[in-house]
Residue frames relative to the residue before (quaternion, step in Angstrom):
aa qw qx qy qz dx dy dz
M 1.0000 0.0000 0.0000 0.0000 0.00 0.00 0.00
A 0.6518 0.4987 -0.3188 0.4742 3.49 0.98 -0.82
D 0.6032 0.5680 -0.3566 0.4317 3.59 1.02 -0.80
T 0.6893 0.4767 -0.2986 0.4566 3.59 0.93 -1.02
Q 0.6928 0.4568 -0.3411 0.4416 3.63 0.84 -0.43
T 0.5794 0.6036 -0.3366 0.4320 3.27 1.24 -0.50
K 0.7038 0.4471 -0.2439 0.4952 3.47 0.97 -1.12
A 0.5549 0.5883 -0.3741 0.4540 3.61 1.15 -0.50
E 0.6852 0.5238 -0.2419 0.4445 3.42 0.80 -1.26
H 0.6193 0.5753 -0.2832 0.4532 3.39 1.15 -1.13
T 0.6685 0.5005 -0.2714 0.4785 3.59 0.93 -1.05
Q 0.7095 0.4428 -0.2958 0.4615 3.52 0.72 -0.84
A 0.6648 0.5007 -0.3530 0.4274 3.59 0.96 -0.59
H 0.7528 0.3508 -0.2292 0.5076 3.54 1.08 -0.56
G 0.4481 -0.7434 0.4343 0.2409 3.61 1.15 0.18
H 0.3136 0.7682 -0.5099 0.2268 3.62 1.09 0.71
G 0.2464 0.7818 -0.5561 0.1372 3.71 0.87 0.52
A 0.6900 -0.5148 0.3784 0.3401 3.62 -1.27 0.45
G 0.6226 0.5746 -0.3224 0.4223 3.57 1.19 -0.82
R 0.6028 0.5434 -0.3462 0.4706 3.53 1.08 -0.75
Y 0.7464 0.4458 -0.2672 0.4157 3.51 0.73 -0.85
F 0.5730 0.5515 -0.3664 0.4830 3.48 1.35 -0.63
L 0.6128 0.5760 -0.2964 0.4525 3.71 1.01 -0.88
V 0.6627 0.4853 -0.2705 0.5022 3.62 0.98 -0.97
W 0.6656 0.4979 -0.3001 0.4680 3.52 0.98 -1.13
A 0.6646 0.4899 -0.3333 0.4552 3.66 0.89 -0.66
A 0.6122 0.5414 -0.3301 0.4723 3.52 1.02 -0.68
L 0.6363 0.5070 -0.3197 0.4856 3.58 1.02 -0.86
I 0.6306 0.5481 -0.3174 0.4485 3.67 0.94 -0.83
V 0.6605 0.4680 -0.2922 0.5092 3.48 0.96 -0.91
G 0.6248 0.5158 -0.3632 0.4600 3.65 0.93 -0.68
T 0.6515 0.5058 -0.3189 0.4670 3.59 0.91 -0.87
F 0.6335 0.4808 -0.3513 0.4940 3.73 0.89 -0.74
L 0.6596 0.4843 -0.3361 0.4664 3.63 0.89 -0.85
T 0.6571 0.5057 -0.3333 0.4487 3.65 0.86 -0.64
V 0.6666 0.4793 -0.2864 0.4939 3.61 1.10 -0.65
W 0.6547 0.5024 -0.3198 0.4655 3.54 1.10 -0.75
T 0.6581 0.4449 -0.3131 0.5205 3.69 0.87 -0.94
G 0.6278 0.5492 -0.4019 0.3779 3.76 0.79 -0.40
Y 0.6510 0.4847 -0.2946 0.5044 3.57 1.27 -0.49
K 0.6434 0.5373 -0.2969 0.4575 3.54 1.28 -0.36
D 0.2405 -0.7571 0.5656 0.2213 3.53 -1.17 0.69
L 0.0563 -0.8522 0.5196 -0.0234 3.49 -0.12 1.38
G 0.5520 -0.6467 0.3784 0.3660 3.62 1.26 0.51
H 0.8324 -0.1237 0.1317 0.5240 3.44 -0.99 -0.86
W 0.6403 0.5662 -0.3370 0.3948 3.71 1.06 -0.45
N 0.4218 0.7105 -0.4760 0.3010 3.66 1.22 -0.15
L 0.7558 0.4239 -0.2522 0.4307 3.56 0.56 -0.97
P 0.6219 0.5110 -0.3413 0.4855 3.73 0.98 -0.67
I 0.6721 0.4714 -0.3221 0.4714 3.63 0.88 -0.92
A 0.6596 0.5191 -0.3278 0.4335 3.66 0.89 -0.81
L 0.6522 0.5062 -0.2855 0.4867 3.51 1.09 -0.89
V 0.6125 0.5209 -0.3497 0.4808 3.75 0.96 -0.62
I 0.6968 0.4820 -0.2893 0.4455 3.54 0.75 -1.09
A 0.6795 0.4671 -0.2929 0.4840 3.67 0.91 -0.95
T 0.6349 0.4896 -0.3645 0.4736 3.78 0.95 -0.52
T 0.6502 0.5081 -0.3390 0.4518 3.53 0.91 -0.79
K 0.6653 0.4499 -0.3200 0.5026 3.65 0.88 -0.79
A 0.6014 0.5460 -0.3587 0.4599 3.65 0.86 -0.64
T 0.6793 0.4623 -0.3034 0.4825 3.60 0.75 -1.07
L 0.6418 0.5341 -0.3327 0.4382 3.63 0.75 -0.64
V 0.6775 0.4930 -0.2826 0.4670 3.54 1.06 -0.71
V 0.6729 0.4902 -0.2653 0.4863 3.40 1.07 -1.06
L 0.7447 0.4377 -0.2870 0.4141 3.69 0.83 -0.77
F 0.8009 0.2781 -0.1915 0.4945 3.51 1.04 -0.65
F 0.7280 0.3905 -0.2967 0.4790 3.71 0.80 -0.67
M 0.6915 0.4127 -0.2723 0.5266 3.59 1.18 -0.38
H 0.3734 -0.7850 0.4256 0.2513 3.53 1.36 -0.06
M 0.2009 0.7974 -0.5322 0.2014 3.57 1.01 0.77
T 0.6439 0.5371 -0.4058 0.3636 3.56 0.95 -0.36
E 0.7027 0.3843 -0.2418 0.5477 3.50 1.48 -0.37
A 0.4582 0.7109 -0.4524 0.2830 3.67 1.14 0.18
P 0.5751 -0.5736 0.4311 0.3930 3.58 -1.05 0.30
A 0.6889 -0.5313 0.2884 0.3999 3.52 -1.31 0.66
A 0.6215 0.5797 -0.3524 0.3918 3.59 1.01 -0.80
N 0.6177 0.5047 -0.3229 0.5093 3.69 1.14 -0.88
R 0.6728 0.5075 -0.3132 0.4378 3.66 0.83 -0.82
I 0.6570 0.5020 -0.3089 0.4699 3.53 1.08 -0.73
V 0.6250 0.5199 -0.3006 0.4988 3.57 1.04 -0.74
F 0.6191 0.5063 -0.3323 0.5000 3.66 0.93 -0.74
V 0.7084 0.4683 -0.2879 0.4428 3.62 0.49 -1.10
V 0.6928 0.4613 -0.3066 0.4618 3.64 0.85 -0.79
S 0.6205 0.4650 -0.3693 0.5122 3.74 1.11 -0.37
I 0.6491 0.4731 -0.3826 0.4565 3.55 0.86 -0.49
V 0.6128 0.5420 -0.3365 0.4663 3.69 1.06 -0.71
F 0.6379 0.5406 -0.2899 0.4656 3.47 1.04 -0.94
A 0.6616 0.4859 -0.2816 0.4970 3.68 0.92 -0.91
I 0.6503 0.4923 -0.3645 0.4494 3.63 0.94 -0.67
V 0.6178 0.5924 -0.2951 0.4246 3.55 1.12 -0.89
L 0.6286 0.5167 -0.2581 0.5209 3.53 1.24 -0.93
I 0.6867 0.4993 -0.3122 0.4263 3.58 0.80 -0.88
V 0.6776 0.4973 -0.2767 0.4659 3.46 1.02 -1.13
G 0.6343 0.5367 -0.3460 0.4358 3.67 1.18 -0.73
V 0.6318 0.5284 -0.3199 0.4683 3.57 1.09 -0.83
F 0.6878 0.4502 -0.2925 0.4885 3.71 0.79 -1.09
G 0.6057 0.5334 -0.3602 0.4679 3.70 0.90 -0.79
D 0.6357 0.5241 -0.3189 0.4684 3.65 0.87 -0.74
L 0.7198 0.4482 -0.2476 0.4687 3.55 0.81 -1.12
W 0.6762 0.4794 -0.3364 0.4469 3.61 0.88 -0.76
T 0.7845 0.3521 -0.2565 0.4413 3.67 0.83 -0.38
R 0.4088 0.6485 -0.4746 0.4325 3.57 1.33 0.42
N 0.5419 -0.5481 0.5310 0.3520 3.40 -1.64 0.50
G 0.6392 -0.5924 0.3528 0.3406 3.56 -1.09 0.78
M 0.7074 0.4681 -0.2858 0.4459 3.43 1.03 -0.70
T 0.6220 0.5021 -0.3607 0.4806 3.69 1.10 -0.07
L 0.4963 0.7001 -0.4080 0.3117 3.51 1.14 -0.05
P 0.5874 -0.5993 0.3639 0.4043 3.70 -0.70 0.57
S 0.7120 0.4446 -0.2658 0.4741 3.53 1.04 -0.90
A 0.4750 0.6984 -0.4455 0.2971 3.69 1.04 -0.08
A 0.4685 -0.6792 0.4702 0.3133 3.49 -0.94 0.73
P 0.6288 -0.5315 0.3714 0.4291 3.63 -1.05 0.49
S 0.5158 -0.6836 0.4687 0.2169 3.54 -1.04 0.99
T 0.1852 -0.7737 0.5945 0.1166 3.45 -0.98 0.89
E 0.5770 0.5479 -0.3815 0.4704 3.51 1.37 -0.03
G 0.4769 0.6100 -0.5412 0.3280 3.59 -1.36 0.41
P 0.7134 -0.4700 0.3312 0.4006 3.44 -1.48 0.09
E 0.3713 -0.7258 0.5425 0.2028 3.55 -1.03 0.86
I 0.1843 -0.7428 0.6152 0.1894 3.46 -0.92 0.63
E 0.2410 -0.7865 0.5669 0.0436 3.50 -0.93 1.29
A 0.3712 -0.6781 0.5629 0.2924 3.52 -1.08 0.53
P 0.5893 -0.5670 0.3950 0.4185 3.63 -1.02 0.66
R 0.6611 -0.5170 0.4257 0.3384 3.50 -1.39 0.42
G 0.8128 0.2328 -0.2013 0.4946 3.51 -0.82 0.81
S 0.7572 0.2953 -0.2692 0.5167 3.69 1.14 0.26
S 0.4689 -0.6688 0.5056 0.2776 3.39 -1.12 0.60
G 0.7830 -0.2783 0.2052 0.5171 3.70 1.05 0.06
P 0.6743 -0.4511 0.3601 0.4606 3.64 -1.16 0.27
A 0.3634 -0.6399 0.6079 0.2982 3.57 -1.08 0.55
S 0.6431 -0.5430 0.3478 0.4130 3.53 -1.25 0.27
G 0.8377 0.1763 -0.2118 0.4714 3.44 -0.62 1.19
A 0.6074 0.5805 -0.3380 0.4240 3.42 1.31 -0.35
A 0.3609 -0.6990 0.5894 0.1837 3.50 -1.01 0.87
L 0.4235 -0.6594 0.5544 0.2799 3.48 -1.43 0.50
P 0.5438 -0.5736 0.4785 0.3824 3.67 -1.14 0.74
P 0.5943 -0.5780 0.4307 0.3567 3.56 -1.20 0.63
G 0.7508 0.3967 -0.2468 0.4670 3.52 -0.95 0.73
Q 0.6961 0.4340 -0.2857 0.4953 3.55 1.13 -0.27
């Protein structure tokens, strides 16, 4: 009997009612539909920031409510916050690198047609298999 009262008091103290989980679940479903809907829209340069905001909001809901980070000890919260800060530093570093690069060096750039041209020596169509060109030509 004492165990039953302790569990009931524990549930009331932390507010782990099913209603709270259904609300968070509904918010996650709305976030998923919003993700799919915005994925089909061409929002220009806003595609990435909007996707990151939606994903961060959904991840925050999962961490706070389903992983019970709101009731976690201080050490767990510190580890979580430090890991988030570290992830932000990595993301900013990658985007900082991409934003400051020359356009032709970006991974999405088309192959360059600019640059030094290699010409075959006059009178030949190119080196024969295994044959070396004489020096200076």
